[in-house]
C-alpha positions in Angstrom: 27.8 47.5 -253.0 26.7 43.9 -253.2 22.9 43.7 -252.5 23.2 41.1 -249.8 25.9 43.0 -247.9 23.8 46.2 -248.4 20.7 44.4 -247.0 22.7 43.2 -243.9 24.0 46.7 -243.3 20.6 48.2 -243.8 18.8 45.9 -241.3 21.7 46.1 -238.8 21.5 49.8 -238.6 17.7 49.6 -238.5 17.9 47.3 -235.5 20.3 49.6 -233.7 18.0 52.6 -234.2 14.8 50.6 -233.3 16.4 49.4 -230.1 17.8 52.8 -229.2 14.6 53.8 -227.4 13.6 56.6 -229.8 10.1 56.6 -231.1 9.6 53.9 -233.8 8.5 56.4 -236.5 11.6 58.5 -236.0 13.9 55.4 -236.1 12.5 54.3 -239.4 12.6 57.8 -240.8 16.2 58.4 -239.7 17.4 55.1 -241.3 15.6 55.9 -244.5 17.1 59.4 -244.6 20.6 58.1 -243.8 20.6 55.6 -246.7 19.0 58.2 -249.0 21.8 60.6 -248.2 24.5 58.0 -248.8 23.2 56.3 -251.9 20.8 58.6 -253.6 21.1 61.8 -255.6 20.4 64.9 -253.4 17.6 65.8 -255.8 15.5 62.9 -254.4 15.2 64.6 -251.1 12.6 66.8 -252.7 10.4 63.8 -252.9 10.5 62.8 -249.2 7.2 64.6 -248.4 5.5 63.0 -251.5 6.6 59.5 -250.5 5.3 59.9 -246.9 2.0 61.3 -248.3 1.7 58.3 -250.6 2.0 56.1 -247.6 -1.2 57.6 -246.2 -3.0 58.2 -249.5 -5.2 55.1 -249.2 -9.0 55.1 -248.7 -8.7 52.0 -246.5 -6.8 53.9 -243.9 -9.9 55.8 -243.0 -11.1 52.8 -241.1 -8.2 53.0 -238.6 -9.1 56.2 -236.8 -12.8 55.2 -236.8 -12.2 51.8 -235.3 -9.8 53.3 -232.8 -12.5 55.8 -231.8 -15.0 52.9 -231.4 -12.6 51.2 -229.1 -11.8 54.3 -227.0 -15.5 55.0 -226.5 -15.7 51.5 -224.9 -12.4 51.7 -223.0 -12.9 55.3 -221.5 -16.4 54.8 -220.2 -18.1 52.3 -217.9 -19.1 50.2 -220.9 -16.2 47.8 -220.4 -17.1 47.4 -216.8 -20.7 46.6 -217.6 -19.5 44.1 -220.3 -17.3 42.4 -217.8 -20.1 42.2 -215.2 -22.6 40.9 -217.7 -20.3 38.1 -218.9 -19.4 37.2 -215.3 -23.0 36.8 -214.2 -23.7 34.3 -216.9 -20.5 32.3 -216.6 -19.7 32.4 -212.9 -20.8 28.8 -212.3 -18.3 27.3 -214.7 -15.2 25.9 -213.0 -12.7 28.6 -213.2 -15.6 30.8 -214.2 -14.0 34.2 -213.4 -11.0 33.3 -215.6 -13.3 32.2 -218.5 -15.2 35.5 -217.9 -12.0 37.4 -218.6 -11.2 35.5 -221.8 -14.7 35.9 -223.2 -14.8 39.6 -222.1 -11.5 40.1 -223.9 -12.9 38.4 -227.0 -16.1 40.6 -227.0 -14.1 43.8 -226.2 -11.6 42.9 -229.0 -14.5 42.8 -231.5 -15.2 46.5 -230.6 -11.7 47.7 -230.1 -9.2 46.1 -232.5 -6.2 46.8 -230.2 -4.6 44.2 -228.0 -3.0 46.6 -225.4 -6.3 48.5 -225.1 -8.2 45.2 -224.6 -5.7 44.0 -222.0 -5.9 47.3 -220.1 -9.7 47.7 -220.2 -10.4 44.1 -219.0 -7.3 43.6 -216.9 -8.0 46.5 -214.5 -11.1 44.7 -213.4 -10.2 41.1 -214.1 -6.9 40.7 -212.4 -8.0 42.0 -209.0 -11.1 39.8 -209.1 -9.1 36.7 -209.9 -6.5 37.4 -207.2 -9.3 38.1 -204.7 -10.7 34.6 -205.5 -7.4 32.9 -204.9 -6.2 32.4 -208.5 -2.6 31.7 -209.2 -1.1 35.1 -209.9 0.7 33.6 -212.9 -2.6 32.3 -214.4 -4.4 35.6 -213.6 -1.9 37.7 -215.5 -1.5 35.2 -218.3 -5.2 35.1 -218.9 -5.4 38.9 -219.5 -2.1 39.1 -221.4 -3.3 36.3 -223.8 -6.9 37.4 -223.9 -5.8 40.9 -224.9 -4.0 39.5 -228.0 -7.4 38.6 -229.4 -7.8 42.3 -230.1 -5.8 42.0 -233.3 -7.4 38.7 -234.6 -11.1 39.1 -233.9 -12.4 41.8 -236.3 -12.2 44.7 -236.5 -8.4 44.7 -236.4 -6.0 47.5 -237.0 -3.2 45.0 -237.8 -5.4 43.4 -240.5 -6.1 46.8 -242.0 -2.4 47.5 -242.3 -1.7 44.0 -243.7 -4.5 44.5 -246.3 -3.1 47.8 -247.4 0.5 46.6 -247.5 -0.4 43.5 -249.6 -3.4 44.9 -251.5 -5.6 42.2 -250.0 -9.4 42.7 -249.3 -9.7 44.1 -245.7 -13.3 43.0 -245.5 -12.3 39.4 -246.3 -9.4 39.5 -243.8 -11.9 40.6 -241.1 -14.2 37.8 -241.8 -11.3 35.3 -242.1 -10.4 36.1 -238.5 -13.7 35.1 -237.0 -13.4 31.3 -236.8 -9.7 31.2 -235.8 -10.6 33.9 -233.1 -13.4 31.7 -231.7 -11.1 28.6 -231.7 -8.4 30.5 -229.8 -11.0 31.8 -227.4 -12.2 28.3 -226.7 -8.7 26.9 -226.3 -7.7 29.7 -224.0 -10.8 29.0 -221.9 -10.2 25.3 -221.7 -6.6 25.9 -220.6 -7.8 28.4 -218.0 -10.3 25.9 -216.5 -7.7 23.1 -216.4 -4.9 25.3 -215.0 -7.2 26.7 -212.3 -8.6 23.2 -211.4 -5.0 21.9 -211.1 -3.9 24.9 -209.0 -6.7 24.7 -206.4 -6.1 21.0 -205.9 -2.4 21.3 -205.5 -0.5 21.8 -202.3 0.4 25.3 -203.2 -3.1 26.6 -202.4 -4.2 27.7 -199.0 -6.4 25.0 -197.4 -8.8 27.7 -196.2 -9.5 28.8 -199.8 -13.3 29.0 -200.3 -13.8 32.3 -202.2 -14.4 30.8 -205.6 -16.9 28.3 -204.2 -18.8 30.9 -202.2 -19.1 33.5 -204.9 -22.4 35.3 -205.0 -25.3 33.5 -206.7 -27.1 35.5 -209.4 -30.8 35.1 -210.1 -32.2 35.2 -213.6 -33.4 38.7 -213.0 -29.9 39.8 -211.9 -28.5 38.2 -215.1 -31.0 39.9 -217.3 -30.9 43.4 -215.7 -27.3 44.1 -216.9 -28.0 43.1 -220.5 -29.7 46.4 -221.7 -26.4 48.2 -221.2 -24.4 45.6 -223.1 -26.6 44.4 -225.9 -26.4 47.7 -227.9 -22.7 47.2 -228.2 -23.1 43.6 -229.2 -25.6 44.7 -231.8 -23.1 47.2 -233.2 -20.5 44.3 -233.5 -23.1 42.2 -235.3 -24.2 44.9 -237.7 -20.5 45.7 -238.6 -19.8 42.0 -239.4 -23.2 41.6 -241.1 -22.6 44.6 -243.4 -19.2 43.4 -244.3 -20.2 39.8 -244.9 -23.1 40.6 -247.2 -21.4 43.5 -248.9 -23.6 46.3 -247.7 -20.6 48.4 -246.6 -16.8 48.7 -247.0 -14.7 48.5 -243.8 -14.4 52.3 -243.8 -18.1 52.8 -244.0 -18.8 50.1 -241.4 -16.2 51.7 -239.1 -17.8 55.1 -239.5 -21.3 53.9 -238.7 -20.0 51.8 -235.8 -18.1 54.7 -234.2 -21.1 57.1 -234.5 -23.4 54.4 -233.2 -21.2 53.7 -230.2 -21.0 57.5 -229.4 -24.8 57.8 -229.4 -25.3 54.6 -227.4 -22.8 55.8 -224.8 -24.4 59.2 -224.6 -27.8 57.6 -224.0 -26.8 54.9 -221.6 -24.1 56.6 -219.6 -25.1 60.2 -220.0 -21.5 61.0 -221.1 -21.3 64.4 -222.7 -18.4 66.4 -221.3 -16.2 63.3 -221.2 -16.1 63.0 -225.0 -13.3 65.6 -225.2 -11.0 63.1 -223.5 -12.2 60.3 -225.6 -11.5 62.2 -228.8 -8.1 63.3 -227.4 -7.1 59.7 -226.7 -8.3 58.5 -230.1 -6.5 61.3 -231.9 -3.2 60.5 -230.1 -3.4 56.8 -231.0 -4.4 57.6 -234.6 -1.5 60.0 -235.1 1.0 57.6 -233.7 -0.1 54.8 -236.1 -0.3 57.2 -239.1 3.1 58.7 -238.5 4.6 55.2 -238.3 2.9 54.3 -241.6 4.2 57.4 -243.3 7.8 56.9 -242.3 7.5 53.1 -242.9 6.4 53.8 -246.4 9.4 56.0 -247.0 11.5 53.2 -245.4 10.1 50.6 -247.8 10.6 52.9 -250.8 14.3 53.2 -249.9 14.5 49.4 -249.5 12.9 48.9 -252.9 15.1 51.5 -254.7 18.3 50.0 -253.2 17.0 46.6 -254.5 17.0 45.2 -250.9 13.4 44.1 -251.0 13.8 42.3 -254.4 17.1 40.7 -253.4 15.7 39.2 -250.1 12.4 38.1 -251.7 14.3 36.3 -254.5 16.7 34.7 -252.0 13.7 33.4 -250.1 12.1 32.0 -253.2 15.4 30.4 -254.4 15.7 28.4 -251.2 13.2 26.0 -252.8 11.8 25.0 -249.5 8.7 22.9 -249.3 5.5 24.8 -248.4 5.7 23.8 -244.8 9.4 24.7 -244.6 8.7 28.1 -246.0 5.9 28.8 -243.6 8.0 27.5 -240.6 10.9 29.8 -241.6 8.7 32.8 -242.1 6.9 32.3 -238.8 10.2 31.9 -236.9 11.4 35.2 -238.5 8.2 36.9 -237.6 8.2 35.5 -234.0 11.8 36.8 -233.6 10.9 40.2 -234.8 7.8 40.2 -232.6 10.1 40.0 -229.6 11.3 43.5 -230.5 8.8 45.4 -232.7 5.1 46.0 -232.6 2.9 44.3 -235.2 2.2 47.3 -237.5 5.9 47.9 -238.0 6.7 44.3 -238.7 4.0 44.1 -241.3 5.0 47.3 -243.1 8.7 46.2 -243.2 8.5 42.5 -243.8 5.4 42.0 -246.0 7.0 43.5 -249.1 9.8 41.0 -248.7 8.0 37.8 -247.8 4.7 38.3 -249.7 6.1 37.4 -253.2 7.5 34.2 -251.8 4.2 33.4 -250.1 2.3 33.9 -253.4 4.9 31.9 -255.3 4.5 29.0 -252.9 0.7 29.0 -253.7 -0.6 30.2 -250.3 -3.7 32.3 -250.2 -2.9 35.9 -249.0 -6.0 36.0 -246.9 -5.1 32.8 -245.1 -1.6 34.1 -244.6 -3.0 37.3 -243.2 -4.7 35.3 -240.4 -1.5 33.3 -239.9 0.7 36.3 -239.5 -1.8 37.9 -237.2 -1.8 34.9 -234.8 2.0 35.1 -234.9 1.9 38.8 -234.0 -0.4 37.9 -231.1 2.4 35.7 -229.7 4.9 38.5 -230.2 2.7 40.8 -228.0 3.4 38.5 -225.0 7.0 37.6 -225.6 9.9 39.7 -224.1 11.7 42.0 -224.3 9.1 44.2 -226.0 5.9 42.3 -225.4 3.5 45.3 -225.1 0.8 43.3 -223.3 3.3 42.2 -220.6 4.0 45.8 -219.7 0.3 46.7 -219.7 -0.3 43.8 -217.2 2.7 44.9 -215.1 1.2 48.4 -214.8 -2.1 47.0 -213.7 -0.6 44.6 -211.1 2.9 46.0 -210.1 3.0 43.7 -207.1 3.3 40.6 -209.4 6.9 40.0 -210.7 7.4 40.2 -214.4 8.8 36.7 -214.3 5.5 35.4 -213.1 3.6 37.4 -215.8 5.8 35.8 -218.4 5.4 32.3 -216.9 1.7 32.7 -216.9 1.8 33.7 -220.6 3.9 30.8 -221.9 1.1 28.2 -222.0 -1.0 30.6 -224.1 1.9 31.2 -226.5 2.0 27.4 -227.0 -1.7 27.4 -227.6 -1.2 30.1 -230.3 1.4 27.8 -232.0 -1.2 25.0 -231.9 -3.6 27.4 -233.5 -1.1 28.1 -236.3 -0.6 24.4 -236.9 -4.4 23.8 -237.1 -4.6 26.7 -239.5 -1.9 25.2 -241.7 -3.5 21.8 -241.7 -7.0 23.1 -242.2 -6.8 26.4 -244.2 -10.6 26.4 -244.6 -10.8 27.5 -241.0 -9.8 30.9 -242.3 -11.0 30.7 -245.9 -14.5 29.3 -245.7 -16.3 32.4 -244.5 -14.6 34.8 -246.9 -15.4 32.5 -249.8 -19.1 32.9 -249.0 -18.9 36.7 -248.8 -20.8 39.1 -251.0 -18.3 41.9 -251.6 -18.6 45.4 -253.0 
């Protein structure tokens, strides 16, 4: 069969399976097995287990369950609530301060968690009710959490960046560090939009004239601001030590993840006296880890089938032979990724698409670390675009009384901000590359 026609058939059937509602790992596995059965010698079926094992046989993957455990420790204890309260007490005087509190809290939690849905869930369950109580536009309140949660896959550590690094054989430590400055920039842009949107809302005719809650919020003394810090600072220190050890080459991402997870467990035990509750924490972390690992195993089998059927090489060569200017190639790739992001989670997109587009990206002279940050921001946008925007459904579960249409409308300005962030990253690639270039690596 002609490779182009085979590629179209392969991806059409893949899309049907992925949209059927079955678990993603099973969908990828079934497609791989179907095409193996049709086009391969039956003897190759003996290698299925070996191929799936090869997909998990990478030392870098050890970081994933450890960073997941670190995030679950935060999300399943009162640590996230204390983090939220500490940030609020220091930022409450800023116009739209409670909205900015949620953005900053998401950014800090993201640096401990590495998961966007987990960040949105942990901060949203406190932030959305607080914003609504203070008269915020429901669309802005939900948009803030949906967008703030996406910082979980950009601000290191990031499970998405670990998967990208393994799929493209790129330094995971450098990818982590590369996400720092773009993550800070997006946090600032999100905060500025939140301040502007809230100011516009409270001065519009849509607001109740009797609205006073935001203006009469409790004043906090310096003592009240300082008293919450001892519960939060240990986790901030853990973040700092993880980034410090990676930047100066004292540890690999897996080693930093292990130390960070153990440190978080001990800090939680000391501060919150959590002992029996760790069984649930380990259970949640185990379920999340197994889900990701099974997807990676079947996705590796899927990619092996694509490669052996010459689909990967055909599409990569077609992309290169378009002879697009660099900006045209990046625009085309980002449009493709954004489209896929409307239907698939980031990990799956990276595992399926990177083998195809990565050769074209390198051929065009782009740095793979820079592109890793670019693709991560694109995946952020996908997390808040329908029909399968994971963060949108997390928000809907937290605030079922708010229509999904309002959740989506509140997210659109933040999606535009992410596009602006990608344009800035294209125009000024050193935003992502400067810090990694200064790193001392092991």
